[in-house]
N, C-alpha and C positions, 0 to 999 in steps of 0.2 A: 505494499498499499503505499504512496506518495507521501512523505512526509507531511504535506500541506494538508491532503487528507485526513491522513489518522490526525493532525489536530484538531479538524473541526470534527470530527467524530469526538475526543474529548470533550472539549468543548460544549458541543449537544448534549453529551452527558451529566453534564457539570451542572448546566443549566436546569436540565429535566429534575434532578434533584432538586436543585433548591426550588423548584416548583411542583409542578403534577408528578405523579410516582409512574404516571404512563402519557407517553407521546401518543398522543392522537393524531397527528399529521403521519406518524411513521405505522401509524395504526391502520390509517387510511390508505396509505400507499401501496399496504399488502394485501387489503382487501379491495382496493381498487375504486374507493370511495363508496361502497354497497355497505347501508348501513344495518340492513339486514342481517349482512355477513357476518358486521362488526361486533355486534349481538351477538352472534352464534359464536365468536371465536373468544371473544368473553366469558360468555356463558359456560364453555368447556374448559377455559383458563382456569376459573374460577375452581370447579371441581378438579383438574387434574392436579392443581397447582396444591392444594392440600393434601390429595393423596402423595405427592412427590415428598412434602415437608414431613410427612407422617414416616415414611419410609424412610428418610433421611435420619428423623428422629430416633425408630424404635427397629430398624433392623440389625439383627446380630453379624449379619454378613456386610463386608467393606466395602464389598464388589457394588453390593446392592445400596448401599450408602451413596458410593460414588456415582451412580448409575441415576439414581434418584436426583442425585444435586446438578448432574449433565443435564438431565431431560428439562428441569427445570428451568435451566438457564437457558437452553435454548426455545423454551415456552414461555419467557420472559421477556427476550429479545425479540420473540416474535412480534409481540403483543405494544413492545416499544417500552417495558419497564427494565431499563437499563438498570436502574440502580438495582434493584431486586436480581438481574442477571450477576451483575459484578459481585453481591453477595454468596450467590449458588456458587460460584467459579471460583472463589475462595475455600468454600466449604469442599468441593471437588479435590482441592488440592491436598486437604488435610485432613486427618484424621480425630474423629470425635470435638470439632473445634467451631465456632463459628454458627451453630446454629442457633441460637439468639437471636443474633443479628438478621440471618435470615429470615426468620418469623417476624422480628417487627418489621422489617418490610415488607413482605407479604400482606401482614394486615395492612400497612398502609395500603397499597395496591389496592387489597381486595375492598376496603372501605373507599375508595375512590369509586370503584369498579363501579361500588350498589348509587354511588351517587350520580351516576351516567344512567342509571335506568327509570 
């Protein structure tokens, strides 16, 4: 990735963290502006993200925890929840650490999504 583009991505993520936990412009670009599809995607995210969090917190298998963190990271990025994706990426590389930060940020994202309905 060219350095200028990488810096733009970092800046966008920082701005999203300070504002809304979901980048709605990103979500719209992912769904080609289809509001009904956005609603479906967000609904699926709400359900799946909670499953991933429980798997990360309660699985006895490290591999399953890492897979759940990886899945949450991808799902979060797909809807534009970049701060959540970053927290999940941190857990993906650590063992038994960072789950509280993931849970807190996921709560922020889910609360925000609830305001959109």
